[in-house]
DOBA-508348 format. One line per field, with one value per residue (C-alpha): x, y, z; residue number from 1; residue in one letter. Coordinates in nm, 3 decimals, decimal comma, m for minus. Layout:
BEGIN
xx = (X ...)
yy = (Y ...)
zz = (Z ...)
gudren = (NUM ...)
torvex = (A ...)
***
This chain:
BEGIN
xx = (3,624 3,956 4,037 3,735 3,812 4,145 4,017 3,761 4,053 4,247 3,964 3,887 4,248 4,263 3,944 4,080 4,403 4,211 3,992 4,303 4,463 4,118 4,147 4,505 4,381 4,086 4,065 4,369 4,277 3,911 4,072 4,301 4,038 4,016 3,712 3,886 3,641 3,729 4,089 4,199 4,156 4,095 4,259 4,130 4,308 4,176 4,454 4,432 4,468 4,812 4,918 5,158 5,293 5,627 5,508 5,792 5,684 6,027 6,053 5,846 5,803 5,690 5,386 5,426 5,477 5,349 5,228 5,390 5,244 4,983 4,890 4,537 4,396 4,043 3,955 3,840 4,166 4,265 4,532 4,517 4,840 4,750 4,928 4,801 4,984 4,936 4,725 4,950 4,688 4,614 4,295 4,274 4,304 4,044 3,818 3,857 3,791 3,498 3,321 3,416 3,333 2,979 2,908 2,863 3,165 3,195 3,494 3,572 3,843 3,999 4,237 4,527 4,603 4,266 4,095 3,813 3,584 3,649 3,407 3,237 3,094 2,949 3,016 3,108 3,436 3,468 3,780 3,969 3,861 3,619 3,357 3,111 2,744 2,568 2,407 2,689 2,937 3,209 3,464 3,612 3,952 4,210 4,576 4,724 4,760 4,461 4,372 4,117 3,924 3,729 3,497 3,209 2,860 2,932 2,995 2,737 2,821 2,777 2,966 3,322 3,269 3,256 3,108 3,141 2,994 3,157 2,871 3,012 3,382 3,468 3,317 3,413 3,690 3,855 4,138 4,319 4,579 4,749 4,784 4,889 4,645 4,809 4,636 4,832 4,595 4,727 4,530 4,630 4,608 4,551 4,576 4,370 4,455 4,135 4,189 3,970 3,870 3,846 4,051 3,954 4,033 4,009 4,062 4,294 4,274 4,555 4,581 4,735 4,397 4,141 3,835 3,474 3,179 3,348 3,151 3,187 3,145 3,392 3,253 3,345 3,435 3,199 2,970 3,217 3,572 3,511 3,463 3,132 3,213 3,484 3,458 3,692 3,733 3,791 3,914 4,209 4,247 4,215 4,021 3,815 3,741 3,362 3,208 3,221 2,939 2,871 2,935 2,902 2,992 2,916 3,227 3,199 3,521 3,572 3,667 4,014 4,113 4,416 4,366 4,287 4,597 4,838 4,935 5,149 4,897 4,535 4,389 4,043 4,001 3,709 3,527 3,530 3,701 3,529 3,548 3,651 3,726 4,082 4,225 4,019 4,220 4,257 4,247 3,884 3,780 3,672 3,640 3,371 3,328 2,958 3,034 3,292 3,538 3,909 4,085 3,728 3,650 3,345 3,486 3,122 3,089 3,485 3,617 3,950 4,034 4,349 4,551 4,893 5,161 5,137 4,849 4,797 4,555 4,422 4,521 4,304 4,333 4,497 4,410 4,506 4,492 4,437 4,614 4,484 4,679 4,493 4,691 4,592 4,668 4,886 4,940 5,296 5,461 5,693 6,029 5,845 5,560 5,313 5,110 5,072 5,040 5,315 5,265 5,354 5,692 6,009 5,928 5,593 5,712 5,668 5,919 5,870 6,060 5,871 5,986 5,692 5,375 5,057 4,884 4,614 4,490 4,285 4,572 4,820 5,041 5,302 5,546 5,923 6,037 6,348 6,439 6,609 6,938 7,095 6,879 7,051 6,847 6,867 6,732 6,416 6,625 6,973 6,842 6,682 6,413 6,283 6,139 6,102 5,806 5,904 5,566 5,283 5,052 5,146 4,839 4,789 4,696 4,333 4,300 4,586 4,357 4,349 4,721 4,570 4,384 4,695 4,836 5,072 5,409 5,512 5,439 5,627 5,935 5,946 5,737 5,899 5,556 5,497 5,778 5,718 6,013 5,857 6,192 6,328 6,299 6,347 6,395 6,728 6,833 7,102 6,946 6,639 6,827 6,500 6,338 6,663 6,706 6,360 6,415 6,741 6,601 6,651 6,527 6,780 6,749 6,886 7,180 7,053 6,740 6,662 6,365 6,175 5,861 5,680 5,919 6,195 6,239 5,981 6,040 6,009 5,917 5,893 5,542 5,289 5,118 4,808 5,004 5,135 4,788 4,670 4,952 4,894 4,521 4,598 4,878 4,772 4,415 4,477 4,188 4,209 3,895 4,064 4,299 4,188 4,136 4,439 4,784 4,936 5,171 5,088 4,871 4,876 4,668 4,614 4,685 4,792 5,165 5,256 5,022 5,187 5,521 5,430 5,359 5,731 5,900 5,724 5,902 6,246 6,227 6,207 5,896 5,905 5,726 5,995 6,360 6,382 6,293 6,114 6,014 6,137 6,048 5,996 5,981 5,692 5,683 5,420 5,448 5,233 5,258 5,168 5,216 5,581 5,729 5,664 5,697 5,749 5,495 5,648 5,540 5,661 5,607 5,591 5,668 5,556 5,879 5,732 5,379 5,225 5,158 5,076 5,173 5,207 5,148 5,323 5,571 5,925 6,160 6,502 6,542 6,737 6,493 6,442 6,307 6,080 6,018 5,667 5,590 5,295 5,296 5,132 4,850)
yy = (m12,947 m12,820 m12,706 m12,494 m12,332 m12,236 m12,099 m11,888 m11,745 m11,657 m11,489 m11,288 m11,171 m11,060 m10,858 m10,689 m10,608 m10,473 m10,260 m10,110 m10,009 m9,844 m9,651 m9,545 m9,402 m9,186 m9,110 m8,899 m8,670 m8,617 m8,552 m8,302 m8,067 m7,720 m7,499 m7,170 m6,948 m7,119 m7,232 m6,905 m6,553 m6,314 m5,966 m5,659 m5,338 m5,029 m4,843 m4,482 m4,327 m4,355 m4,627 m4,778 m4,460 m4,305 m3,940 m3,709 m3,340 m3,246 m3,429 m3,548 m3,890 m4,204 m4,254 m3,976 m3,702 m3,360 m3,333 m3,080 m2,740 m2,608 m2,249 m2,176 m1,826 m1,816 m1,525 m1,283 m1,121 m1,441 m1,697 m2,055 m2,236 m2,607 m2,906 m3,249 m3,405 m3,675 m3,572 m3,617 m3,538 m3,865 m3,917 m4,064 m4,443 m4,476 m4,272 m4,469 m4,811 m4,686 m4,570 m4,900 m5,148 m5,050 m5,263 m5,607 m5,801 m6,120 m6,350 m6,579 m6,849 m6,953 m7,210 m7,008 m7,256 m7,353 m7,024 m7,247 m7,104 m7,308 m7,114 m6,807 m6,666 m6,322 m6,133 m5,815 m5,662 m5,582 m5,437 m5,534 m5,892 m6,060 m6,261 m6,475 m6,414 m6,598 m6,938 m7,099 m6,984 m7,228 m7,277 m7,620 m7,629 m7,902 m7,815 m7,619 m7,246 m7,030 m6,681 m6,498 m6,218 m5,974 m5,699 m5,478 m5,419 m5,154 m5,416 m5,593 m5,966 m6,197 m6,514 m6,428 m6,074 m5,785 m5,467 m5,112 m4,793 m4,444 m4,354 m4,606 m4,583 m4,370 m4,614 m4,946 m5,160 m5,478 m5,686 m5,991 m6,198 m6,540 m6,779 m7,144 m7,331 m7,609 m7,897 m7,829 m7,771 m7,408 m7,094 m6,947 m6,570 m6,414 m6,044 m5,840 m5,483 m5,331 m5,047 m4,803 m4,927 m4,557 m4,257 m3,941 m3,582 m3,255 m2,918 m2,639 m2,307 m2,063 m1,666 m1,353 m1,231 m1,398 m1,585 m1,518 m1,757 m2,008 m2,285 m2,504 m2,829 m3,100 m3,281 m3,505 m3,334 m3,571 m3,881 m4,146 m4,085 m4,108 m4,456 m4,517 m4,857 m5,117 m5,490 m5,710 m6,083 m6,219 m6,555 m6,396 m6,054 m5,862 m5,540 m5,434 m5,077 m5,018 m4,799 m4,407 m4,219 m3,845 m3,706 m3,387 m3,324 m3,023 m2,875 m2,639 m2,464 m2,343 m1,984 m1,850 m1,880 m1,657 m1,306 m1,039 m0,841 m1,026 m1,329 m1,399 m1,633 m1,723 m2,069 m2,257 m2,618 m2,843 m2,978 m3,335 m3,525 m3,642 m4,025 m4,175 m4,508 m4,607 m4,542 m4,223 m3,987 m3,658 m3,470 m3,566 m3,373 m3,004 m2,744 m2,486 m2,209 m2,142 m1,849 m1,669 m1,379 m1,303 m0,982 m0,813 m1,045 m1,262 m1,614 m1,755 m1,922 m1,956 m2,314 m2,510 m2,838 m2,987 m3,123 m3,248 m3,304 m3,681 m3,913 m3,912 m4,168 m4,203 m4,518 m4,722 m4,616 m4,298 m3,941 m3,642 m3,259 m3,045 m2,741 m2,425 m2,121 m1,812 m1,536 m1,174 m1,121 m0,817 m0,625 m0,528 m0,232 m0,397 m0,274 m0,210 0,013 m0,256 m0,404 m0,758 m1,034 m1,252 m1,541 m1,302 m1,210 m1,416 m1,506 m1,676 m1,841 m1,528 m1,334 m0,969 m0,785 m0,621 m0,282 m0,164 m0,276 m0,111 0,033 0,241 0,176 0,496 0,706 0,523 0,511 0,231 0,174 0,077 m0,268 m0,148 0,151 0,443 0,610 0,239 0,137 0,415 0,668 1,041 1,374 1,558 1,857 2,003 2,349 2,498 2,231 2,371 2,711 2,709 2,596 2,461 2,337 2,547 2,247 2,233 2,165 2,285 2,046 2,137 2,015 1,742 1,473 1,647 1,509 1,184 1,291 1,458 1,249 1,530 1,378 1,417 1,784 1,844 1,668 1,806 2,133 2,454 2,610 2,352 2,517 2,833 3,016 2,903 2,824 2,517 2,166 1,942 1,641 1,773 1,983 1,851 2,056 1,807 1,463 1,261 1,422 1,398 1,031 0,937 1,130 0,960 0,613 0,360 0,011 m0,266 m0,471 m0,809 m0,802 m0,728 m0,586 m0,210 0,018 0,044 0,188 0,447 0,369 0,563 0,902 0,832 1,026 0,871 1,084 1,114 0,991 1,231 1,119 1,057 0,836 0,640 0,597 0,444 0,209 0,085 0,055 m0,135 m0,380 m0,448 m0,339 m0,067 0,082 0,429 0,514 0,485 0,786 1,068 1,437 1,542 1,375 1,532 1,275 1,043 0,705 0,335 0,167 m0,193 m0,361 m0,693 m0,646 m0,988 m0,950 m0,629 m0,812 m1,087 m0,833 m0,753 m1,087 m1,316 m1,112 m1,111 m0,780 m0,639 m0,438 m0,155 m0,411 m0,650 m0,703 m0,466 m0,506 m0,362 m0,081 0,137 0,491 0,633 1,013 1,154 1,475 1,633 1,897 1,986 2,323 2,446 2,761 2,690 2,541 2,291 1,921 1,653 1,385 1,030 0,669 0,409 0,032 m0,220 m0,575 m0,920 m0,953 m0,678 m0,855 m0,503 m0,562 m0,195 0,130 0,472 0,800 1,099 1,383 1,481 1,782 1,652 1,277 1,055 0,790 0,578 0,646 0,461 0,598 0,609 0,646 0,769 0,556 0,608 0,400)
zz = (3,362 3,492 3,132 3,097 3,433 3,324 2,987 3,187 3,401 3,097 2,922 3,240 3,278 2,908 2,953 3,255 3,065 2,769 3,029 3,192 2,831 2,776 3,086 3,013 2,689 2,803 3,168 3,209 2,906 3,039 3,388 3,268 3,107 3,272 3,318 3,228 3,399 3,756 3,699 3,556 3,698 3,404 3,514 3,332 3,298 3,097 2,903 2,839 2,489 2,324 2,593 2,327 2,177 2,281 2,229 2,126 2,030 1,920 1,601 1,323 1,205 1,404 1,622 1,850 1,582 1,518 1,167 0,939 0,990 0,750 0,699 0,573 0,502 0,655 0,428 0,702 0,824 1,011 0,930 1,074 1,128 1,193 1,325 1,466 1,756 2,008 2,308 2,615 2,877 3,081 3,270 3,619 3,600 3,889 3,686 3,382 3,558 3,739 3,431 3,223 3,472 3,461 3,149 3,001 2,845 2,645 2,644 2,352 2,335 2,003 1,874 1,736 1,464 1,335 1,473 1,587 1,856 2,167 2,391 2,519 2,826 2,928 3,255 3,419 3,540 3,897 4,055 3,755 3,751 3,477 3,656 3,439 3,496 3,197 3,219 3,035 3,283 3,169 2,896 2,921 2,771 2,716 2,818 2,539 2,390 2,314 2,220 2,445 2,329 2,551 2,427 2,583 2,473 2,216 1,955 1,727 1,688 1,408 1,434 1,466 1,334 1,581 1,443 1,593 1,447 1,478 1,713 1,944 1,874 2,191 2,423 2,264 2,414 2,302 2,437 2,307 2,480 2,421 2,705 2,742 2,974 3,191 3,375 3,702 3,977 4,071 4,004 3,684 3,585 3,245 3,194 2,961 2,845 2,719 2,448 2,275 1,935 1,804 1,812 1,968 1,849 2,034 1,886 2,065 1,947 2,023 1,969 2,084 2,216 2,429 2,276 2,320 2,269 2,026 1,868 1,568 1,390 1,291 0,988 0,688 0,369 0,181 0,247 0,136 0,285 0,669 0,783 0,947 1,114 1,134 1,188 1,390 1,301 1,663 1,524 1,339 1,501 1,192 1,120 0,819 0,761 0,686 0,408 0,442 0,592 0,641 0,982 1,181 1,537 1,738 1,916 2,207 2,336 2,675 2,717 2,741 3,097 3,076 3,222 2,946 2,845 3,082 2,879 2,593 2,422 2,493 2,453 2,407 2,370 2,295 2,605 2,467 2,181 1,868 1,818 1,492 1,346 1,305 0,951 0,926 0,690 0,874 0,525 0,487 0,804 0,793 1,086 1,058 1,308 1,384 1,646 1,848 1,797 1,817 1,706 1,705 1,394 1,383 1,306 1,220 0,868 0,831 0,784 0,733 0,601 0,732 0,444 0,528 0,244 0,313 0,412 0,795 0,931 1,292 1,492 1,705 2,070 1,960 2,099 1,906 1,926 1,616 1,707 1,534 1,582 1,475 1,364 1,272 0,907 0,925 0,608 0,509 0,287 0,056 m0,087 m0,426 m0,269 m0,294 0,003 0,081 0,364 0,513 0,254 m0,025 0,159 0,161 0,516 0,411 0,089 m0,129 m0,330 m0,184 0,088 0,385 0,499 0,716 0,887 0,780 1,067 0,875 0,512 0,512 0,632 0,419 0,731 0,809 1,081 1,017 1,102 1,302 1,518 1,345 1,443 1,429 1,729 1,960 2,175 2,101 2,217 2,086 2,050 2,135 2,165 2,491 2,538 2,869 2,782 2,408 2,191 1,835 1,705 1,591 1,672 2,052 2,281 2,634 2,905 2,880 2,552 2,576 2,446 2,097 2,059 2,001 1,699 1,553 1,259 1,145 1,193 0,836 0,853 1,179 1,037 0,673 0,652 0,769 0,797 1,095 1,295 1,506 1,299 0,968 0,866 1,045 0,860 1,157 0,944 0,807 1,121 1,360 1,629 1,627 1,643 1,689 1,369 1,169 1,264 1,151 0,822 0,761 0,822 0,544 0,574 0,586 0,270 0,164 m0,083 m0,420 m0,306 m0,352 m0,309 m0,642 m0,784 m0,554 m0,280 m0,439 m0,275 m0,020 0,302 0,663 0,954 1,323 1,426 1,599 1,933 1,725 1,487 1,778 1,898 1,558 1,573 1,930 1,832 1,507 1,601 1,973 1,997 2,255 2,454 2,355 2,496 2,846 2,762 2,986 2,866 3,057 3,030 3,326 3,455 3,200 3,212 3,164 2,921 2,842 2,492 2,351 2,347 2,212 1,926 1,825 1,871 1,621 1,341 1,340 1,455 1,200 0,921 1,095 1,244 1,613 1,740 1,995 2,206 2,270 2,353 2,647 3,013 3,180 2,947 2,669 2,563 2,217 2,085 1,910 1,706 1,926 2,201 2,512 2,680 3,020 3,218 3,276 2,980 2,692 2,716 2,421 2,400 2,453 2,451 2,695 2,629 2,923 2,850 2,962 3,183 3,391 3,412 3,280 2,914 2,917 2,740 2,872 2,727 2,893 2,825 2,899 2,886 2,778 2,749 2,537 2,408 2,100 1,749 1,534 1,184 1,014 0,643 0,444 0,135 m0,196 m0,345)
gudren = (1 2 3 4 5 6 7 8 9 10 11 12 13 14 15 16 17 18 19 20 21 22 23 24 25 26 27 28 29 30 31 32 33 34 35 36 37 38 39 40 41 42 43 44 45 46 47 48 49 50 51 52 53 54 55 56 57 58 59 60 61 62 63 64 65 66 67 68 69 70 71 72 73 74 75 76 77 78 79 80 81 82 83 84 85 86 87 88 89 90 91 92 93 94 95 96 97 98 99 100 101 102 103 104 105 106 107 108 109 110 111 112 113 114 115 116 117 118 119 120 121 122 123 124 125 126 127 128 129 130 131 132 133 134 135 136 137 138 139 140 141 142 143 144 145 146 147 148 149 150 151 152 153 154 155 156 157 158 159 160 161 162 163 164 165 166 167 168 169 170 171 172 173 174 175 176 177 178 179 180 181 182 183 184 185 186 187 188 189 190 191 192 193 194 195 196 197 198 199 200 201 202 203 204 205 206 207 208 209 210 211 212 213 214 215 216 217 218 219 220 221 222 223 224 225 226 227 228 229 230 231 232 233 234 235 236 237 238 239 240 241 242 243 244 245 246 247 248 249 250 251 252 253 254 255 256 257 258 259 260 261 262 263 264 265 266 267 268 269 270 271 272 273 274 275 276 277 278 279 280 281 282 283 284 285 286 287 288 289 290 291 292 293 294 295 296 297 298 299 300 301 302 303 304 305 306 307 308 309 310 311 312 313 314 315 316 317 318 319 320 321 322 323 324 325 326 327 328 329 330 331 332 333 334 335 336 337 338 339 340 341 342 343 344 345 346 347 348 349 350 351 352 353 354 355 356 357 358 359 360 361 362 363 364 365 366 367 368 369 370 371 372 373 374 375 376 377 378 379 380 381 382 383 384 385 386 387 388 389 390 391 392 393 394 395 396 397 398 399 400 401 402 403 404 405 406 407 408 409 410 411 412 413 414 415 416 417 418 419 420 421 422 423 424 425 426 427 428 429 430 431 432 433 434 435 436 437 438 439 440 441 442 443 444 445 446 447 448 449 450 451 452 453 454 455 456 457 458 459 460 461 462 463 464 465 466 467 468 469 470 471 472 473 474 475 476 477 478 479 480 481 482 483 484 485 486 487 488 489 490 491 492 493 494 495 496 497 498 499 500 501 502 503 504 505 506 507 508 509 510 511 512 513 514 515 516 517 518 519 520 521 522 523 524 525 526 527 528 529 530 531 532 533 534 535 536 537 538 539 540 541 542 543 544 545 546 547 548 549 550 551 552 553 554 555 556 557 558 559 560 561 562 563 564 565 566 567 568 569 570 571)
torvex = (X X X X X X X X X X X X X X X X X X X X X X X X X X X X X X X X X X X X X X X X X X X X X X X X X X X X X X X X X X X X X X X X X X X X X X X X X X X X X X X X X X X X X X X X X X X X X X X X X X X X X X X X X X X X X X X X X X X X X X X X X X X X X X X X X X X X X X X X X X X X X X X X X X X X X X X X X X X X X X X X X X X X X X X X X X X X X X X X X X X X X X X X X X X X X X X X X X X X X X X X X X X X X X X X X X X X X X X X X X X X X X X X X X X X X X X X X X X X X X X X X X X X X X X X X X X X X X X X X X X X X X X X X X X X X X X X X X X X X X X X X X X X X X X X X X X X X X X X X X X X X X X X X X X X X X X X X X X X X X X X X X X X X X X X X X X X X X X X X X X X X X X X X X X X X X X X X X X X X X X X X X X X X X X X X X X X X X X X X X X X X X X X X X X X X X X X X X X X X X X X X X X X X X X X X X X X X X X X X X X X X X X X X X X X X X X X X X X X X X X X X X X X X X X X X X X X X X X X X X X X X X X X X X X X X X X X X X X X X X X X X X X X X X X X X X X X X X X X X X X X X X X X X X X X X X X X X X X X X X X X X X X X X X X X X X X X X X X X X X X X X X X X X X X X X X X X X X X X X X X X X X X X X X X X X X X)
***
């Protein structure tokens, strides 16, 4: 009996020992598991576009680059210079957060090694914190490292695949983070940075004249090359671009905010960005204008395709501005007598040398690229200028506005019959320095370049008041209708001075509308008489430094002012 009792005690002891060993193996592991939704605070921050980019507008290459400029002839008298660059405009973080918290979010947890899904929960984001709201509001995880994925309702889920279409690309947000869960009882914190899945493209127009009523469409060049969707494998963190699809987005531009005539440049930008999937190739996009005017030209029906020299694809969470600088297509007179645009000159990649800007094709009239007389001022005449009339075409104050229709500078420079004495040719007379300076003008040409063809032997002349008006209207869209019938005391009239300036500076020259402050006077060949004595008609240009952007038409008696020669070219 005693022996049986001893054996029973030994058996109980062994059983207790085995039970203890079993508890050592299981209980601590079960107890150490963590409900991630309760033990961890998931903080959520919504990043703005380009949050990972170091934007540098001064150099090309890298993520913050401005793409190489491309020039496109729109075929309607306007040339577009295009660049694509990062949009540095930042939205208010508070405004972003308020808009994005009003949504439903799903959080997934993955094993980073096996990529197995370990749990999921749906909830909302309030004050930057994710809070589960679904019935399965727990994710039970053993201590270890996990990858957490958070996305909003703009995705369609199929297993581990999260698909977003281009229509939702602008509102789809996704964040991914890696975190090591511990068994310690302390409150843990995980931070999500939510980023746009898509890219945003705005269009900014810049010109030298204000825009009115500009509308357009941004579309794909075909139905295959612009991605219509993208799929994210949440288990591995990899993206797959979907098939191409045709797209068209209407674009409305705000009007130019700059005051008319009082700005160097004028801008109009689309009210909203157009969303695209990442990896969209910019060369597959086309901008078509459906309305609007600049330079008194209707832009409707014109289009451009941005086609950089190298492939340029949009990044996820990238915001871009497609800058379209609309340039007036000025016509130039070349050293061989031909006419052509800037792209035909050595300044635009061509071979020809420009010598003048054409201001009237019907009158065959062009203005020199530089001042005559080596850029120095001179007198209209060295004779008695106060009491003597020299031109037969002189006008009285009562018919002063008729001067604006006189385009007879060549005759008054080179024809003796235009002089009162029927003898003097002012273009060769030292008594008329302004006329002689214009007549002696010779374009400055590069080494090895000479005047050829119909330019050989052509004469330059001092422009009449009417020819000056043609130039102001053609190059700077001056409002000639504002000029009164009487010119007594002169008058100030609006024009786009910077636009006229570009006609010269883009081919390496200096216009009469730049380089001096606050103003500069030029001779004309015309005369105005009154009961006392004749006056010489003169032009004065005000510059941006003086905040006028105006030109003045008046007269003088005996001033030293500048000379700009004009020429009548042959067809």
